[in-house]
N, C-alpha and C positions, 0 to 999 in steps of 0.2 A: 549307269544307272539300272535298275531292274528291268525297266521298259525296253532294253536292248533284246531281250529275247523273244517279247511280243512283236516287236518291230520285224524282227527276222521272219517269224512265223507269217505274220500278215504279208511282209514282201514276197514270201514263196507262194502264197496262195492268191495275190491280187491280180495277176495277170494271166490269161487263157494261154499265152504262147511261150511262157517262161520255158525254157529247155528242161525236159522232166527229171534229168539226171542231176542237175544243178538244184532245182528245187528239192528233190529227194535229200540232197546231201545237207543243205540247209535245215530241212525239218529233222535231219538225223544229228545235227549238231556239228557236222563236219565243215566249219567254216573255211578253213585254209585249204582243204581239197577243193572247196567249190569255187573258191576264188581263183585258184590255180586253174581250173577247168574253164571257167568264163572268160580267164585272161586269153586263154588260147584262142576263143572266139572273137574276144573284141580287139585285141591288140594285133592290128595288121599292117602291113606295109602299104605305102601309098599307092602302089601299083595293083594290088589286090582288091577284090570286091570287099566294099565295107560291109560291117555288120549290120543287122537291122535293129529295131529298137528294143526289142525284148533281151538279147542278151546284155546290151549297154545299161538297160534299166536294173536288172538284177545285179550287174558289175557294180555300179554305182551305189545301189543299196548295201552291197556286202563291203564296199569301203568305208561307208558311213558307220555300219556296225562294228568295224576293226579299229574306228577312231581315226581314219585317214580323210579328215573333212576336206582338205584342199582337193585331195585327188578325186573324192566323190563329186564335188562341185563341177570339176572340170567334165567328168564323166557323164553327169546329168546333162550337161550342155551338149554333148556329142549325142546321147539319147534323144534329146528333144530336136537335134538337127535332122535325125532320122525320121521323124514324123511331121516335117513342116508341110507336106501337102494336105494334111488332115487337120485343119485349124482347130476344130473342136476339140479333136484327141491332144492337140498340143497344148491348148489352153488348160485342159483338166490335169495333164502329166505335168506342166510348168507349177501349177499350184499345189499339187500333191506332193512334187519334189522339194518346192520352198517350205512346205509346211514341216516336212520330217527334217530338213535341214535346220529350220529355225527351233525346232523342239530340241535337238540336239546340241544347239548354241545357248539353251535356256531363254530363247527368246519366245516365250510361250503365248503372249497375247498375239504376235504374228501367227504362231503356229495354228492357234485355235481358231484365227479368221480364216486361214488357208482351209482347214479341213471343214468348216462351215460352208464355204464357198462351193466346195466339191459336191456337198450335199445338195445346193441349189442348181448344179448343172445339169441340164436334160441330157447332155452328151456322156455324163459320167455312167460306167457299168455297176452293175451290182456289187461286182467284187472291189472296185475302186469306192464304192459308198461304205462298204464294210471295211476297208483299210482306213478310210478318214474316220470311221466312229472310233476304231481301236485307238488312233491318234487323238481324238477330242476326249476319250476316256482318260487317257493317261496325262494329258495335260492337265485336265481338270484336277486329278489326283495330286500331280506335282505342285500345283497351286495352292494346295490344302482344301480346294473346293469339292470335299468328299461326296456331299449329296448330289451336286452337278455330275461328278464322275458316276454316280450310281444311276442318275437319269440315263446318261449317255451309254452305259452298259445296258440298260434295259432296250434302249432302242437297237443298240447291235444285237441283242439277244433276238430280238424280234425278226430282225432282218436275216440273222443266220439261220434260224429256224426255217425260213421259207426257203432258204438256198439249198440247191441238190447236193452240194459239196458238203459233207456232214463235218469235214475237218475245221470249218467255221465255227462250230458249235463246240467242238472240243476246245478250240482257242478261247471262245467266250467263257467255258466254265473254268479254264485254267486260270484265265484273268480274273474271274469272280473270286476264285479262291485266293488269289494273290492279293487282292484288296483286303478280303476279310483278315489274311494273316498280317498284312502290315498294320491292319488297324488293331488287331490283337497284340503285336509286340509293341507299337507305339503306346498302347494302353496299359502296359505293365505296371504295376504298382511300383517297382523300384526305377521306373523312368518317369516319374511324376514331375521332376523337375526339369523334362526336356520341353521348355515352354513354347518352343515354336509348335511342335507337333500337337503337345497337350491342349493348345488353345484350340487347333482345329478338332480334336477328339470331343472336347465338351460341347462342341457346337453341333456334333453329329447325331441325329436322331434315329434309334436303333429301326423305327418303322420304315425309314428311307432306304434301309439297307436290302440289295436285291435279293430275291429268294434263292436260296441253295438250290442247286440243279445237279445233274450228274452227266457226265461225258457219254457221247453216243455209243452204244454197244459196237464192237468190232472196229473202232477208230483206235488208232495209237500213234501218237506223234512223239517219237522219243525226246525231241528237243523240249517240249513243253511237259511231258511226263517227268523229265528229270528235274524241271524247276518245281513242279508240284511236290515231288518227293522231298527235294530240298526245303521246301516250306514246312513240311511236316515235322522234319527235322530241327528246323529253326525254333518252331512253337514249343517241340519238346525241351530243348534246352533253356528257353527261356522261363519255363516251369521247373527249371532244376534237373532235368535228366541230361547229366554229362555224358551218359552213353552215346548221345547223339553227335558228339564231337568228331569221330573218326569219318562218318558218313558226310558230314558238312566239310572236313578237310579234303576228301575226295573229289567233291563237287567244286571245291575251289581250284584245285589242282587241275580239273578239267577245263575251266573257264580260262586259266593261264596258258594251258597247251592250245586251247582253240584260238588264241589270238585275240580274246575279248577284254581288252585293257580296262576298259571303263567298266564292264559288267565286273571283272574281277575284283575291282576296288570295291564296287558297290556291295559284293557278295561278301567281303572281308569285313565292311563296317557293319553289315545286317548281322553278321554272326557275332561281332563284337558287342552289339546293343543287346543281342540275346543273351550272350555270356554275362554281361552285366545284371541283366534281369535275373538270371539263374543263379548269381553269386559265384561264377567261374572266372574269378580274377585273372589268374594265369592264361587262360585261354584268351580271354578278352585283349590282355596285352599282346599276346602273339599274333592274334588276327589283325590288330589294329596297326602293328608293326608290317605285317605282311601286306597290308592295304597300299602302302607306299604313299599315304595321303600327305604325311609329314614333308615329304619332298615336293609336292606339287604347289610351290609357292605361286605361280601364276594363275592357279584356279581357285583362288580364294574367294572370289565371288559367286563359285559354283555353290548349288544347295547342298551337295553331299558334304561340302566342307563344315557346315554347320554341325552334322554328325560326327565328323573327325573330332572337332573342339569340344563337343559334348563328350563323347566317349574318353577323350584324353583327360578330361576335367573328372570325370567319374571314376576312372581308374586311380587317379590321384587320390580321389577322396577315400576309395576302398582301401588303398594302403596307407591311410591316415597322413599323407602329406599335405597338410591342411593349407600351406601357404601357396604351394604350386596349384592346388586345386582352385583356390579362389583366383588365381591368376588366369588359368585356362576358362575357368567358368564366367569370369567376367569379360573375356573376349568372345565366348559362345554367345552370351546375353546380347553383347553390342551388335554382333554379326546378326543375330535374331532379328533386332529392331530394324536392322538395314534391310534385311531381306522383306520384313512386313511392310516397311515402306516401299520398297520397290513393288511388291504385290499390290498394295493400295493404289499405285498408279495403274497398273494394268487390271485392277478390278472392273473399272468402268467398262473396259473392252471386253471383258469375259462377260459381265453381267449383260452387256448388249448383245453378245453374241448368243447367249442363253435365251435371251427373250425375244430373239429374231429382228431386233431392232438396230442395227449396226449404223453408226453415225459416220461422218465425213472422216473423221481423223482415223476410225478404223478401217475404212475402206483403203487409206493410203498404206496402212501396215503391211497387209498382205500383197497388193498388186505391186507396189513399189519395190518390194523385196525382189520381186522376179525379174526386174529389169537390171541390165548393167548401169553401174555407178553413174555413168555418163548421161543416161537418159532419164534418172531419177528427178532431176531438175525440171525437165520436159513435163514429167507426170505430175510433179507439185504445182507447176504452173497452170497445166490443164484443171487440175482439181480446184484450184483457187479461183478458176475464172468461168467455172461451169455455167454460172448464171447469166452470162454474157451472150445473148442470142447470136451475134456475130463471130464468136469464137472460132477460129480456122485452124486447120493443121499448119499452113503456112505462118500464122502468127506465132504459135507455140514452138515452131521449129527456129524461127528467126530469133526467138526470146533467149534461146540456149546455144545459138550459134552453130546449128547442123542444117543438113539440107533435108528437105521435104522426104526426098527418097531414101536417105539414112534412117529418118526417124520411122518412116512406114516400115522399112525392113526391120528395124530394132523391135517395134512394138509386134509385128506379126510372128517374128522368130521366137520371141520370149513370152508373150502373152496369148497368141493365136487370135489376136485382134488388130485390125488396124486403128490409127489414133482416132478416126472419125467414127468408128465403131465403138470405140471405148468411150467417148465422150457421149454418144447417144444411150449406151448402157448405163453409165454413171448418173446420168440425168434422169434416167427411168429410176435407178436405185433410190436417188434423192426424193423425187416425187413419191415413192412407196413409202420411204420413211416418215414422210411429212403426214402423208394420208393414215398411216399407223399410229401416230403420235397423239395420244390422248390429252396431252397437254397443249395441242394447237389446234382447235377445232377449226374445221375447214367448211367453208360454206358452197364453194364452187371447185370441182375438181380443176378444171381450166385456170383457175388463179393459182392453185399450186403449180402448175405445169408453167405458167408465165414466169413464175419466180425463177425457175431452172431453165429458163432459155427456150422453152417449148411453146410455140405461139399458136399452133394449129390443132384443132381437135383430131384430125384424122392422122397426124403425126405423133400426137399422145396415145391415141388407142391403139393403133397398128404397132407404135414400137413397145408400148407398155404389154400388149399380149403377147408379143415376140419373146419377151424376156420373162414374164410371170405366167404366161397361159391363162391369164384372167383379165378381165377388164378393170380400169382403176375404180370405178363404181361399186364393183364387186369388193375390193380391198377395202374401200372406204365403209361399206356396208357392214364390216365384221364387228 
């Protein structure tokens, strides 16, 4: 997916103590050099001093960029173990890492819930908030929520403008240009029957588009500059300028050399769409074959597979192979409907996140994803019984057949919260949900608190203020 480039840039900028030479290699697009260098720091023998959080974190991010998802998951665990003593930092890191992993697995509602939660974390640094907004912008766009993506991008731009590191502003402007280019490409007249994306474009109001800006003077990030230049050639090809093809092929070749397998496929499909729009059929056929999408039978649920089926059908149509066109276009249309249905299941989650009124089912999306499978049952039991005033850690542990000590350790190591702290926090979040719900008028705050197992006013006020930095009455008065 094209988002790989923005994740890479955000990763290199998101942490103050990332080794500077490794961050520079990432921002220069030298991914394999970067991963080799950080591997020297991270892969040490048992008798040697163990690496700190920063090299492990960037190592895991690099593995995720390169498509090594299983290795990345294990390295993220190592990184989080390195910050166990700082539970606030662990909680933010766990949420952030789960969000990006969910994003690359196409689990968009989980990813968006994680990115939103970071925005609510008082312990999150400004860089981490910027990183989470990059993720939220990309999730919204991949879900077809173009207006929501623009809203997130506007938030990102405001926060980036206030940050002393001007490279964030450069990233924002590159991402803004990318969204415009994607919109222009998918809106091409010759792609009017790309029904999945066309339905998104028709609902997009031009007034919602972010205002075009400019990159800050004196700031240059080769990784993003290369992407922006590529987009210029893509738009030119889509308008019929076949002379752009050589520059596009060179960029595709770089992506393959850099080891960015998923990004390489995304580029090939992107150029194929542009070539179809620009009536360059031979180039479209060559780039579609170069994508390797036809051999990816195990990834037919992925969103990019829609572009593959559509491009294959359109090439058949341009070659006057009517029967084969009908076959492939029928498969594309069916897959589009399946994705729309899957999106519809996620949309309540996404809408709730956008409206800042996340419900119980959404809470479990991102938090449970951060726990080992063995303890997810414990989390579900805890969530199902939040309204029981006598709910205890012993009861939850007994229900899933683990010791209290083991459960305490698992929750602290993966969530940065003890089970008791999580119970208190989740109760406060449920109370807040009810206070903000216009469809459920509230007469007394304590009545809502009682519903979620909180019986005493002092417990409510102190716990609520600790989580949300305001009194329940202030929330209800909005």
